[in-house]
C-alpha positions in Angstrom: 0.0 -0.1 -0.1 1.5 3.3 -1.3 1.7 6.6 0.7 -1.2 9.0 -0.1 -0.7 12.5 -1.9 -0.9 15.9 0.1 -2.4 18.9 -1.7 -2.3 22.2 0.2 -3.9 25.3 -0.3 -1.5 28.0 1.1 -3.4 31.2 2.2 -1.5 34.7 2.3 -3.6 35.8 5.0 -6.8 34.6 6.8 -9.9 35.0 4.7 -8.5 34.6 1.3 -10.6 31.8 0.5 -8.7 28.6 1.3 -11.3 26.7 2.3 -13.7 27.8 -0.3 -11.0 26.6 -3.0 -10.6 23.4 -1.3 -14.4 22.6 -1.0 -14.5 23.8 -4.8 -11.7 21.3 -5.6 -13.8 18.5 -3.7 -17.0 19.4 -5.7 -15.2 18.9 -8.9 -13.6 15.6 -8.0 -16.9 14.2 -7.0 -18.2 14.9 -10.1 -15.6 13.1 -11.9 -16.4 10.1 -9.5 -13.8 10.4 -7.0 -14.6 9.0 -3.4 -14.3 12.1 -1.4 -15.3 12.7 2.0 -14.9 15.6 4.7 -12.9 14.7 7.5 -13.2 18.1 9.2 -14.0 21.5 7.7 -14.9 24.5 9.9 -17.2 27.0 8.0 -16.7 29.7 11.1 -20.3 31.0 10.3 -19.3 32.1 6.6 -22.7 31.6 4.6 -20.9 31.0 1.3 -18.3 28.3 2.8 -21.3 26.4 4.4 -23.2 26.4 1.3 -20.0 24.7 -0.3 -20.4 21.9 2.4 -23.9 20.8 1.0 -23.6 17.7 -1.3 -20.2 16.4 0.3 -20.0 13.3 2.6 -18.9 14.5 6.2 -17.4 12.0 8.4 -19.0 12.6 11.8 -16.7 14.2 14.2 -15.3 13.0 17.9 -16.8 14.8 20.7 -14.5 15.9 23.7 -15.3 17.4 27.2 -12.3 20.0 28.3 -12.4 22.1 31.4 -16.3 21.9 31.4 -16.9 22.7 27.5 -17.6 20.7 24.7 -15.1 20.5 21.8 -15.3 18.6 18.4 -12.4 17.4 16.4 -11.8 15.0 13.3 -12.3 11.6 14.3 -9.2 9.7 12.8 -10.4 6.4 13.5 -13.8 7.0 11.6 -11.9 8.1 8.5 -9.4 5.4 8.6 -12.6 3.0 9.1 -14.5 5.0 6.0 -11.2 4.6 4.2 -12.1 7.3 1.2 -9.9 7.9 -1.8 -9.6 11.6 -0.7 -10.1 13.4 2.6 -10.5 17.1 3.4 -8.9 18.1 6.4 -9.2 21.9 7.3 -6.6 24.1 9.3 -3.5 21.9 9.3 -1.9 23.7 12.1 -4.7 23.4 14.4 -3.9 22.2 17.9 -6.4 19.3 19.1 -8.2 19.3 22.3 -6.3 17.4 25.1 -7.5 13.7 24.8 -7.2 13.6 21.3 -5.5 10.7 19.0 -2.6 13.3 18.3 -1.8 16.7 19.9 -1.5 18.4 16.3 -3.7 18.2 13.3 -0.8 17.6 10.8 0.0 14.6 12.6 -3.7 13.4 12.2 -3.0 14.0 8.6 0.4 12.1 8.5 -1.7 9.0 9.5 -3.9 9.3 6.7 -1.4 9.7 4.2 0.6 6.8 5.7 -2.7 4.5 5.3 -2.7 5.4 1.6 -5.6 8.1 1.6 -5.1 11.4 -0.2 -5.4 14.6 1.7 -6.7 18.0 0.7 -5.9 20.6 3.4 -5.5 24.5 4.1 -3.1 26.1 6.0 -2.0 30.0 6.2 1.5 31.5 5.6 1.7 33.0 9.1 1.4 29.5 10.8 4.7 28.3 9.2 7.0 27.6 12.1 10.1 29.3 10.5 7.9 32.5 10.0 7.0 32.9 13.7 9.2 35.9 14.5 8.7 37.7 11.2 5.1 37.5 11.3 5.3 38.8 15.0 7.5 41.5 14.0 5.0 42.9 11.3 1.7 42.0 12.8 2.4 42.3 16.6 0.6 38.8 17.2 2.5 35.7 18.1 1.2 32.7 16.3 0.4 29.9 18.8 -0.4 27.3 16.5 2.1 26.4 14.1 3.2 23.8 11.7 7.1 22.4 10.9 8.1 23.9 7.4 8.9 20.3 6.7 5.5 19.1 6.7 4.3 21.6 4.0 7.4 21.4 2.0 6.9 17.5 1.6 3.5 18.2 0.1 2.9 16.8 -3.5 1.0 19.9 -4.5 1.1 23.6 -3.2 -1.4 26.1 -4.5 -1.2 29.9 -3.3 -4.5 31.3 -2.5 -3.9 35.0 -3.0 -5.7 38.0 -3.0 -4.9 41.8 -2.7 -5.1 43.7 0.3 -7.9 45.9 -0.6 -9.8 43.0 -2.1 -9.6 41.3 1.2 -10.5 44.5 3.3 -13.4 44.6 1.2 -14.5 41.1 2.0 -14.0 42.0 5.8 -16.1 45.2 5.5 -19.0 43.4 3.9 -19.0 40.7 6.7 -17.7 38.0 4.5 -14.9 36.6 7.1 -16.0 38.1 10.7 -19.2 39.0 12.4 -19.8 42.8 12.0 -18.9 43.3 15.8 -15.6 42.1 15.3 -14.9 44.0 11.7 -13.9 47.4 12.9 -11.4 45.8 15.4 -9.8 43.6 12.6 -9.3 46.2 10.1 -7.6 48.7 12.5 -5.3 45.8 13.8 -4.2 42.6 12.1 -5.8 43.1 8.8 -4.0 46.7 8.3 -3.0 47.2 4.5 0.9 47.3 5.6 0.3 43.8 7.4 -1.5 42.2 4.7 1.0 43.4 2.0 4.0 42.0 4.1 2.3 38.7 4.7 1.5 38.4 1.0 5.0 39.0 0.1 5.9 36.4 2.6 3.8 33.9 0.9 4.7 34.7 -2.6 8.6 34.5 -1.9 7.9 31.2 0.2 6.0 29.6 -2.8 8.8 31.0 -5.2 11.6 29.4 -3.2 9.6 25.9 -3.2 9.0 26.2 -7.1 12.7 26.6 -7.4 13.3 23.8 -5.5 11.1 21.8 -7.5 12.9 23.2 -10.6 16.4 22.3 -9.1 15.4 18.8 -8.6 13.9 18.3 -11.9 16.9 19.7 -13.7 19.0 17.4 -11.6 16.7 14.3 -12.2 17.2 15.3 -16.0 20.5 15.9 -16.2 20.1 19.8 -17.5 23.1 21.5 -17.4 22.2 24.7 -19.5 20.8 27.8 -17.7 16.7 28.4 -17.3 16.4 31.9 -17.0 13.2 31.6 -14.4 14.9 33.8 -12.1 17.6 36.8 -12.6 20.9 35.3 -10.8 23.9 37.5 -11.2 27.1 35.8 -10.6 30.3 38.0 -9.5 33.8 36.5 -10.0 36.2 38.0 -7.5 40.1 37.6 -7.4 40.6 39.2 -4.1 41.9 42.6 -5.6 40.7 46.0 -5.2 38.4 46.0 -8.1 36.0 43.5 -6.3 33.8 46.3 -4.6 33.3 47.8 -8.2 32.0 44.5 -9.5 29.8 44.0 -6.5 28.1 47.6 -6.5 27.6 47.1 -10.5 25.9 43.8 -10.0 23.8 45.1 -7.1 22.8 47.8 -9.4 21.9 45.4 -12.0 20.1 43.2 -9.8 17.9 46.2 -8.6 16.3 46.8 -11.9 14.5 43.4 -11.4 12.6 42.2 -8.6 13.8 39.1 -6.9 17.0 39.1 -8.4 19.9 37.3 -6.7 23.5 38.1 -6.3 26.3 35.4 -5.6 29.7 36.6 -5.2 32.2 33.7 -5.4 36.2 33.6 -4.9 37.9 30.7 -6.7 41.1 29.5 -5.0 43.5 27.1 -6.1 43.6 23.6 -4.5 47.2 23.9 -3.6 46.3 27.0 -1.2 48.7 29.3 -3.1 47.0 32.7 -3.8 47.9 36.3 -4.7 44.4 37.4 -2.9 44.4 39.6 -0.1 42.4 38.0 2.8 41.6 41.7 4.2 40.4 42.7 1.0 38.4 39.7 0.6 36.8 40.1 4.0 35.8 43.7 3.2 34.2 42.4 -0.1 32.3 39.5 1.7 30.7 42.2 4.2 29.8 44.6 1.1 28.0 41.8 -0.9 26.2 40.6 2.6 25.0 44.0 3.2 23.7 44.3 -0.2 21.5 41.3 0.4 23.8 38.9 -1.6 25.6 35.8 -0.6 29.6 35.3 -0.6 31.0 31.6 -1.7 34.6 30.4 -1.7 35.1 27.5 -4.3 38.2 25.3 -4.5 39.3 24.8 -8.4 42.7 24.7 -10.3 41.2 25.8 -13.7 39.6 28.9 -12.5 37.3 29.5 -15.5 36.0 25.9 -15.5 35.3 26.3 -11.9 33.5 29.6 -12.4 31.2 28.3 -15.1 30.7 24.9 -13.1 29.3 27.1 -10.2 27.4 29.4 -12.1 25.5 26.5 -13.9 25.2 24.8 -10.7 23.2 27.8 -9.1 21.1 28.4 -12.4 22.6 31.6 -12.6 21.7 34.0 -15.8 24.6 36.4 -15.7 28.2 36.7 -14.8 30.1 39.7 -13.9 33.7 39.8 -14.2 36.3 42.7 -14.2 38.6 43.6 -16.9 41.8 42.1 -16.7 44.7 43.6 -14.5 47.4 42.1 -16.6 49.8 43.9 -18.5 49.8 43.3 -22.4 53.0 41.3 -22.2 51.6 38.9 -19.6 49.0 37.5 -22.1 51.7 35.6 -23.5 50.7 33.2 -20.6 47.0 32.7 -21.9 44.1 34.6 -22.9 42.7 35.4 -19.1 39.7 34.5 -17.2 37.3 37.0 -18.6 37.9 36.0 -22.3 37.9 32.2 -21.4 34.7 32.5 -19.6 33.1 34.6 -22.2 34.3 31.9 -24.9 33.0 29.0 -23.0 29.7 30.5 -21.3 27.4 29.4 -24.5 24.2 31.0 -25.2 22.3 30.6 -21.8 24.9 33.0 -19.6 25.5 36.4 -20.2 28.8 37.4 -19.4 29.6 41.3 -18.7 33.2 42.5 -18.7 33.3 45.7 -16.2 36.1 48.4 -16.4 37.6 49.7 -13.2 40.7 51.8 -12.0 43.0 48.9 -11.6 42.8 47.7 -15.4 46.2 46.7 -17.0 48.0 47.9 -14.0 49.6 44.4 -13.8 49.2 41.5 -11.3 53.1 40.4 -11.4 54.4 37.0 -12.6 52.0 33.8 -12.5 52.8 32.0 -9.3 54.7 28.9 -9.8 52.8 25.8 -8.1 55.6 23.9 -7.2 55.9 20.6 -5.0 54.5 20.9 -1.7 56.4 22.3 0.9 58.8 19.2 2.0 61.1 21.2 4.1 64.6 21.7 3.7 66.1 18.2 4.9 64.4 16.4 2.5 65.1 18.8 -0.5 68.9 18.5 0.3 68.6 14.7 0.5 66.5 14.7 -2.8 69.5 16.5 -4.5 72.1 14.3 -2.9 70.5 11.1 -4.1 69.8 12.4 -7.5 73.3 13.6 -8.0 75.9 12.3 -5.7 74.5 9.0 -5.7 74.7 8.5 -9.6 78.2 9.4 -9.4 78.9 6.8 -6.7 77.2 4.3 -8.4 79.0 5.2 -11.8 82.4 4.9 -10.0 81.2 1.5 -8.4 80.1 0.0 -11.8 83.3 0.9 -13.5 85.6 -0.9 -10.8 83.3 -3.9 -10.9 84.8 -6.8 -13.2 81.5 -8.3 -14.0 79.3 -6.1 -16.7 75.8 -6.1 -15.6 74.9 -4.8 -19.3 73.7 -1.7 -20.0 69.7 -2.5 -19.3 70.4 -3.4 -15.8 72.6 -0.2 -15.5 70.1 1.9 -16.7 67.4 0.3 -14.2 69.7 1.2 -11.4 70.0 5.0 -12.3 66.3 4.9 -13.0 65.8 3.7 -9.1 67.9 6.6 -8.0 65.9 9.2 -9.9 62.7 7.5 -8.5 64.4 7.9 -4.9 65.1 11.5 -5.6 61.7 12.2 -6.6 60.2 10.8 -3.5 62.7 12.5 -1.4 63.1 16.3 -2.9 60.4 16.5 -5.4 60.4 17.3 -9.1 63.6 19.3 -9.8 65.9 16.9 -8.2 64.3 14.1 -10.1 64.8 15.7 -13.4 68.6 16.8 -12.7 68.8 13.1 -11.5 67.6 12.0 -14.9 69.6 14.3 -17.0 72.6 13.5 -14.9 72.1 9.8 -15.3 71.9 10.2 -19.0 75.2 11.8 -19.4 76.8 9.3 -17.1 75.4 6.3 -18.9 76.5 8.0 -22.1 80.4 8.4 -20.7 80.9 5.4 -19.0 78.9 2.7 -20.2 77.8 3.5 -23.8 80.4 2.3 -26.4 82.5 4.4 -27.0 83.2 4.9 -23.3 84.8 8.0 -22.0 83.2 10.1 -24.6 80.1 12.0 -25.3 79.4 10.2 -28.5 77.3 6.9 -28.9 78.3 4.8 -32.3 75.4 2.3 -31.8 72.0 3.8 -32.7 70.3 1.2 -30.3 72.2 2.6 -27.3 71.2 6.3 -28.6 67.5 5.0 -28.4 68.0 3.1 -25.1 69.3 6.2 -23.4 66.7 8.5 -24.9 64.1 6.1 -23.8 65.6 6.1 -20.2 65.6 9.8 -20.0 61.9 9.8 -21.1 61.0 7.2 -18.7 63.0 9.0 -15.7 61.3 12.1 -16.6 57.8 10.5 -16.6 58.3 8.3 -13.4 59.5 11.4 -11.7 56.7 13.5 -12.8 54.2 10.8 -11.7 56.2 10.3 -8.4 56.3 13.7 -7.7 52.6 14.5 -8.3 51.6 11.5 -6.1 53.4 12.6 -3.3 51.7 16.2 -3.9 48.5 14.6 -4.1 49.1 12.9 -0.8 50.5 15.7 1.0 47.5 17.6 0.3 45.0 15.0 0.9 46.6 14.6 4.6 46.4 18.2 4.6 42.8 18.5 3.7 42.0 15.7 6.1 43.8 17.7 8.9 42.0 20.8 8.3 38.8 18.9 8.0 38.9 17.3 11.4 40.2 20.9 13.0 37.2 22.7 11.4 34.8 20.0 12.6 36.1 19.9 16.0 36.1 23.7 16.0 32.3 23.9 14.8 31.2 21.3 17.0 32.4 22.9 20.1 31.6 26.5 19.3 28.2 25.2 18.6 27.6 23.2 21.7 29.1 26.3 23.4 31.8 24.3 25.3 34.6 26.8 23.9 35.5 29.9 25.7 37.5 32.7 24.0 40.6 32.0 25.7 40.3 28.5 24.9 39.7 28.8 21.4 42.7 31.3 20.9 44.8 28.7 22.9 43.8 26.1 20.2 44.9 28.4 17.7 48.3 29.0 18.9 48.7 25.1 19.6 47.6 24.4 15.8 49.6 26.9 14.2 52.5 26.8 16.8 52.6 30.4 17.3 54.1 32.3 20.5 50.8 34.5 21.0 47.7 35.1 19.7 45.4 38.3 20.3 42.0 39.2 19.3 41.9 42.9 18.6 39.0 45.2 18.3 38.2 48.9 17.8 34.9 50.9 17.6 36.0 52.9 14.5 38.7 53.4 12.0 40.2 56.2 14.1 40.2 54.5 17.7 43.0 52.4 19.1 43.0 48.9 19.0 41.8 47.2 22.1 42.4 43.3 23.0 39.2 41.5 23.7 41.2 38.5 24.6 44.7 37.1 24.3 47.2 33.9 25.1 50.9 33.5 25.1 53.5 36.1 26.2 53.7 39.5 25.0 50.7 39.7 22.7 50.8 42.6 20.1 48.7 45.5 20.4 48.1 46.0 16.8 47.5 44.1 13.6 50.4 45.7 11.9 52.9 44.5 14.6 51.7 40.9 14.1 53.6 38.4 12.0 49.8 37.2 10.7 47.0 39.2 10.5 43.7 37.9 9.8 41.0 40.5 9.3 37.4 39.8 10.8 35.2 42.7 9.3 36.3 46.3 9.5 37.0 46.5 13.0 38.3 43.2 14.5 41.4 41.2 13.7 43.2 38.1 14.9 46.7 39.0 15.3 49.4 36.1 15.7 53.3 36.5 16.8 55.8 33.8 15.9 56.3 33.0 12.3 54.9 33.6 9.0 52.1 31.1 7.9 52.1 30.0 4.4 49.2 30.8 2.4 47.5 27.5 2.5 47.1 27.9 6.1 45.3 31.1 6.2 41.9 29.2 5.2 42.1 27.4 8.5 43.0 30.5 10.2 40.1 32.5 8.6 37.6 29.9 10.0 39.4 30.3 13.6 39.1 34.0 13.1 35.4 33.7 12.2 34.8 31.5 15.4 36.5 33.5 17.5 34.0 36.6 16.7 31.1 34.4 17.1 32.5 33.2 20.8 33.0 36.6 21.7 29.8 38.0 20.7 28.2 35.0 22.6 29.9 35.5 25.6 28.7 39.3 25.2 25.4 38.2 24.5 25.2 35.8 27.7 26.4 38.9 29.8 24.1 41.2 28.2 21.0 38.6 28.9 21.8 38.1 32.4 22.1 41.8 33.0 18.9 42.2 31.3 17.4 39.5 33.4 18.9 41.0 36.5 17.2 44.8 35.5 14.0 43.0 34.3 13.7 41.4 37.8 14.4 44.8 39.5 11.7 46.4 37.2 9.5 43.5 38.4 10.0 44.1 41.7 9.8 48.0 41.5 6.7 47.9 39.3 5.2 45.6 42.1 6.2 47.8 45.0 4.4 50.8 43.2 1.4 48.7 42.8 1.7 47.5 46.4 2.0 51.2 47.6 -0.4 52.7 45.4 -3.2 50.1 46.5 -2.6 47.9 49.5 -0.7 50.9 51.5 -3.3 53.4 50.4 -6.3 51.5 51.9 -5.2 51.5 55.6 -4.1 55.1 55.3 -7.5 56.1 53.7 -9.0 54.2 56.7 -7.1 56.0 59.3 -7.8 59.2 57.7 -11.4 58.9 57.3 -11.6 57.7 61.1 -9.3 60.8 62.2 -11.4 63.1 59.9 -14.5 61.9 61.7 -13.1 62.4 65.0 -12.2 65.9 64.3 -15.2 67.0 63.0 -17.5 69.3 65.0 -20.6 68.5 63.2 -21.3 65.1 64.8 -21.5 64.3 68.4 -20.0 61.2 68.7 -20.6 58.8 71.5 -18.0 56.9 73.5 -18.7 53.7 71.7 -18.6 55.7 68.4 -15.3 57.1 69.4 -14.0 53.9 70.9 -15.1 52.0 67.4 -13.5 55.0 65.2 -10.3 54.7 67.6 -10.1 50.8 67.2 -10.2 51.7 63.1 -7.3 53.5 63.6 -5.3 51.0 65.4 -6.2 48.3 63.2 -5.1 50.3 60.1 -1.9 51.1 61.8 -1.3 47.8 62.4 -1.9 46.7 58.9 0.7 49.4 58.0 2.9 48.4 60.4 3.0 44.6 59.3 3.0 45.8 55.3 6.0 48.0 55.8 7.8 45.2 58.2 7.4 43.0 55.1 8.6 45.4 52.7 11.6 45.9 54.7 12.5 42.5 55.4 12.2 41.7 51.6 14.4 44.5 50.9 16.9 43.2 53.5 16.9 39.4 52.0 16.9 41.0 48.5 20.4 43.0 49.7 21.8 40.4 51.7 22.0 42.0 54.8 20.1 39.8 57.2 22.7 37.9 59.8 20.7 35.5 62.1 22.0 35.2 65.3 21.6 31.4 66.0 20.9 30.1 69.6 19.3 27.3 70.9 15.6 27.7 72.1 12.6 25.6 72.5 10.0 26.0 70.0 6.9 26.4 72.7 8.8 29.6 73.5 8.3 31.1 70.0 5.5 29.6 68.1 2.8 30.7 70.8 4.3 34.6 70.3 3.9 34.4 66.5 0.2 33.5 66.8 -0.6 37.5 68.3 -1.6 38.6 64.9 -4.5 36.3 64.0 -7.9 35.6 66.0 -7.5 33.6 69.1 -9.9 31.0 67.9 -8.6 30.6 64.6 -5.5 28.4 65.2 -5.0 24.7 67.1 -1.6 24.7 68.5 -0.2 21.4 68.9 3.7 21.9 70.2 5.0 18.8 72.6 7.2 19.8 75.3 9.4 16.5 74.5 10.8 18.1 71.0 14.4 18.9 71.2 15.8 22.6 70.8 16.5 24.3 67.8 19.4 26.3 66.4 17.6 29.4 65.3 17.3 33.0 65.4 14.2 33.3 67.5 13.2 36.9 66.0 13.5 35.5 62.6 11.6 32.2 63.5 8.6 34.2 65.0 8.2 36.6 61.9 8.8 33.3 59.4 5.9 31.4 61.6 3.7 34.3 61.8 3.6 35.0 58.2 3.0 31.3 57.2 0.2 31.3 59.9 -1.5 34.5 58.8 -1.4 33.2 55.3 -3.0 30.0 56.3 -6.0 31.6 58.2 -6.6 34.3 55.4 -7.3 31.5 52.9 -9.1 28.7 55.5 -13.0 28.8 55.5 -14.5 30.6 58.3 -15.8 27.3 60.0 -12.0 25.8 59.8 -9.4 26.2 62.4 -5.7 26.1 61.3 -3.5 23.4 62.7 -0.1 24.1 63.7 1.8 21.0 64.7 5.5 20.2 65.4 7.3 16.8 65.3 10.7 15.8 65.6 12.4 13.6 62.9 15.9 12.7 63.2 18.3 15.8 63.5 15.3 18.1 61.9 12.2 19.6 63.7 9.2 20.2 61.6 6.5 22.8 62.0 3.5 22.2 60.0 0.9 24.6 59.3 -2.2 22.8 58.0 -5.4 24.6 56.4 -8.3 23.5 54.8 -8.4 26.2 51.9 -8.8 26.0 48.4 -5.2 24.7 48.0 -2.5 25.3 45.4 -1.8 23.5 42.2 1.6 21.7 41.9 2.7 24.0 39.1 2.1 26.8 41.2 3.7 25.4 44.5 7.2 27.4 44.1 5.6 30.5 42.6 3.8 31.5 45.6 7.0 32.2 47.3 8.1 34.4 45.0 7.9 38.2 45.5 4.4 40.2 45.3 2.9 36.7 44.3 -0.7 35.8 45.2 -2.2 32.5 43.9 -5.1 33.5 41.5 -3.9 37.0 41.8 -7.0 37.6 44.2 -6.6 40.9 46.2 -8.0 39.1 49.3 -7.0 40.5 52.7 -4.5 43.4 53.1 -1.3 41.5 51.7 1.1 42.6 48.8 2.1 39.0 48.3 5.3 39.0 50.5 4.4 37.2 53.7 5.5 34.0 52.1 8.6 34.9 50.4 9.9 36.6 53.7 9.0 33.6 55.6 11.0 31.1 53.2 13.9 33.8 53.1 14.0 33.8 56.9 14.1 29.8 57.0 16.8 29.6 54.6 18.7 32.5 56.4 18.5 29.9 59.5 19.7 26.9 57.5 16.0 25.6 57.3 13.6 25.2 54.6 9.9 26.0 53.9 7.9 24.1 51.3 4.3 23.6 50.5 2.4 20.4 50.6 -1.2 19.3 49.6 -3.4 18.6 52.8 -5.0 15.1 52.8 -8.5 16.1 51.9 -8.0 19.4 50.5 -6.1 22.4 51.4 -2.5 23.4 51.9 0.3 22.5 54.1 3.1 24.6 54.9 6.2 22.6 56.2 8.9 24.6 58.0 12.1 22.3 58.7 14.7 23.7 61.3 18.0 22.3 62.6 17.5 20.4 65.9 20.3 21.9 68.3 23.1 19.7 69.2 25.1 19.4 72.5 28.0 21.2 71.2 26.2 24.1 69.5 27.7 26.5 71.8 26.6 29.9 72.3 24.7 32.1 69.7 26.7 32.8 66.3 26.2 34.0 62.8 24.6 31.9 60.3 26.6 31.3 57.0 25.2 33.1 54.4 24.3 36.6 55.7 26.0 40.0 56.0 25.2 43.0 58.2 23.0 43.8 60.8 20.1 41.5 62.2 16.8 42.5 61.4 15.1 44.8 64.3 12.7 41.8 65.0 15.4 39.5 65.7 17.4 42.3 67.8 14.6 42.9 69.9 14.1 39.0 70.6 17.5 38.7 71.6 17.4 41.5 74.0 14.5 40.5 75.7 15.8 36.7 76.3 19.1 38.2 77.6 17.4 39.9 80.4 14.6 37.3 81.2 15.4 36.2 84.5 13.7 32.8 84.1 16.3 30.1 84.2 14.4 28.1 81.8 14.6 30.7 79.1 18.5 30.5 79.8 19.3 27.1 78.7 21.5 28.2 75.8 24.1 29.6 78.3 25.2 33.0 78.5 24.7 35.0 75.4 
């Protein structure tokens, strides 16, 4: 059973008619006798769309309940059981209701396709996952429902459903998309002309790119090498010379004349790494072409015209822009030049533009000789010795041997030395060995001997063949040696670049580690990454390794520019040209690592500032609301008492004074929590730890709640705890007040203490509404109230202060569910040991203790009760 085909109607914006087009396609197929059913189509109350559903078989939907509401989704099992030839499935990016077979509708579609059912579906361009950030920046709306681009790209057919912004707004105004009460808001927000135009352009470009992919696949499958001018693609050939900027700007002007044109700048480097290009100039040109919206490509090829044409045809280019040759007239003896060769071989499908510039005919220097790989001085000397000295020694040895091996064997011996010279020293020692060996064979072994003449024509042929074979073998051996060297070098480069890219992408490499890697790879003394803000500013080191790093790129042995205002400077030795490719990759990655480190620092700073702003905003909200309420009550009571118009009774005066006292207590509690939170945030809370019984502190913490609202269960047999009594009292008080606030009026809060190992637990149990698991940690954050309900006079600091004080005393405060409903706060404290000693500062604090703690300590020190002096002198 084969896989079904997928046809997608891609909409440029909501309301352009995707569903209508899909239903029209379904009616056409049904008229042709196709088995087509509606798996899921939503008409959204649009009459014309609803009419199009008439006459089409609809598979019953699946009904689901979620959070007390009823929803309908496509019944995948029913569609599979019905097994039609074609299924219509609307809204591909839709998120299914929890409890459905799959989380997303596109996953439902994948199941239908795997079952061999053809699917016709719809999706809007703004729902593509890769375009989420772009759409949000245009419309200001983040799309929550997205579909992976790959799902849409795999479609067998994609049809764009488009409409001009003006026509779409008219449809909206006529009520064909949304109901009349939503039209004005939609037209002034999401459906603004600019938004619709931008979305339309996104859709057109995305579909154009997809069509281009189809075209490339088709050309590749059918082996088509000629250019199809479906889109203007302009290739700019760069040499690394100063004329490159002129060529790039000229190509940009050419591309601007046609919408959708592309610029591709390409630099062809020889495979042996030898080049006369300026790395700094290439870096500037790369930045320029990218700023103009083009792309930069680095291609390896020994035959530059052939490599350039191969690249152009590979990207389906239509035009090539080259600069007039910088050669002087006499240098054309070495060949016609790149421009002339490309123009000759381009054929009728590629237009070649030769652009004049200021560097024409100013010279490029002599052609660079691509000699053997860099073998090193010892090997080259050894090659000359084997090629020149050893043949002389061999000639002497053979002339003093009584047995005559024959001219053929003597030639083989000399040929062996020539091959050895090629292996050791390359081509030139081997050629010299072949020539010198021929002379020795002629003088010592070809009759007449000791004369540079040959009497037998056969010997002439033999020596000529020897020389030809020697030169051929030497050339082949030298070429093989160079290719082996290049292969080994490229393998090493690929390993280095692979390691570099992997470590940087994984974020494992710091800037210093990367620079140290550069120093080790290229055997340098020091490496520095330099940067400056402008061309007139001095260079500053962003990072360096090794002794005595340079402060300017001009002072370095190797200077690798990174853009206009950054450079990698190496000291120790001058690098060969082929090493600069890898160094360039290191330099680019160094800039990436530096940017990432700075972004991480900026993100952390932004997070800190955002946290500070959040706290300040919450504090302002608390001051403006929660502090104003008791102040208003106090002011109203005081104004009433001072009024001469009313003769207040003693009961009324007492009630007003009680209101003033209650308001003042609320203000004192709020300000106390704010000050405590401020101390915790700034790290100025230093607990004074002492050993004390819980039954001395916990009852004191219940003074702020009604007497009959709490049940206290603190056994006298509990061990003493090592705490700051003032901080413990404030922590318990805040937790109990919070529990009483959220408990039902007829339910009392239970405060129970128990002993477990070296810890003592205080549990505050309420029967309130409780807190979901995902919010149990969030309720301890400053200015947080579960459900955001302004119940009571709190500002959302009580639990945050309680946890902060508990952790300052080496304790913990956590929330648990109460069996049967409600919330239990568990305060865990450290039990006192016999060698705990007198009071001491707990770790992790700094500065003075809180006022509450200090007052508690003072009262304990002056208490004559021997029971309260268990911990010894303070």
